[in-house]
N, C-alpha and C positions, 0 to 999 in steps of 0.2 A: 504493500500500500504506500510505502514511503516514496517510491518513484512517481506513482500516480499523484499523490498529494503535492509533491514538488512541481510536477508538470502543470497540474490544474492551477495551483496557487500562483505560479509564475505567469501563466497565461492571463489570469484575472488581473494581476498586478501590472502587467505590461501593456495593456490596451484599455482605452476608454470603454469600449463595448466588446464583450465576448459572448458568443452564443454557442452553447454546447447543443448539438443538433444531430438528427439523423436525416438523410436525404429523402427517405420515403415517408416521413412523418408529416401529416397535414398540419398539425399545430406548429411544427417547426417552420413550415412553408409560410404560414400566416405571420409568424413573428419576424422572419427574415424580410417578408414583403413590407411590413410596417417600417422597417429601417431604411428601405430604399430611398425614401424622400429625404432622409437626413445625411446619409453617407455621401461624402464629397462636398457637403454644404456645412451642416452643423458639426459633423464628425469627419475629420480627415480620413481618407481611405485607409491609411496605415494605422489608424487607431481603432479599426473595426475588424474583428476576426470571427469567422464561423468555423467551428471545429466539428467536422462530421465524424462522430465517434464510432459509428458502425464499421468504419474502414480501419479501425485500430484494433490490434490484438488485445489491448487492455480495456476494451469497451465496457465490459461488465465491472471491472474495478473502478473505472471512472464513474459509472452510475452508482456504485456502492459509496464512493466518496461524496457524490452529489447528495445522497441521502443524509449523510452526516452533516454536510455543509448547509443544505437548504431544506431538509425535511422530506424530500421526495427524490426518487430515482428517475422519474419521467423526464422526457425531453420535450421541448427545449428547456434549458436552464439558462437564463439570461442575466448577465451582470453588466451594470453601468456604473462607472466610477468605483469599481471594486465592491459594489453592493448588489446583492441578488434582488432583482425586481420582479421575478415571477417566470411563468411559462408563457405559452402562446396566447391564450385568452387574456392574460394579464397585460401583455405587451400591446395587444390590439386595443384593449380598453384604455390603456394609458395614452396610446397614440390618438384615439378618437377624442379623448378629453383634453388633450393638449399637455398632459402631464409628462409624456415622454420627451417632448421638445424641451420642456423646462429642465428635466433631468440631464439631457444631453448638452444644454447650454449653460448649466450651473458651474 
């Protein structure tokens, strides 16, 4: 778990926005779509990262660590400014309310 914890923690600390995702997950697709409006404008492209975890051999370990970190193993797990802001529906809701833009420009 140490390597996974280090990997995840470094990713979260190293970017303004990090999305732990799976390519076939509809909730992940919704969350990533919500960020399209902001990436390149409010968030520099190099400060936004999507990590498609099903392509990694440590996918299950990442999900286990997400459970400890966020209270759930499900994807997406979205972090803004090193803080967990929720999953797909949470991100879409924050986008629609304007809260996501505020988080990204704070």
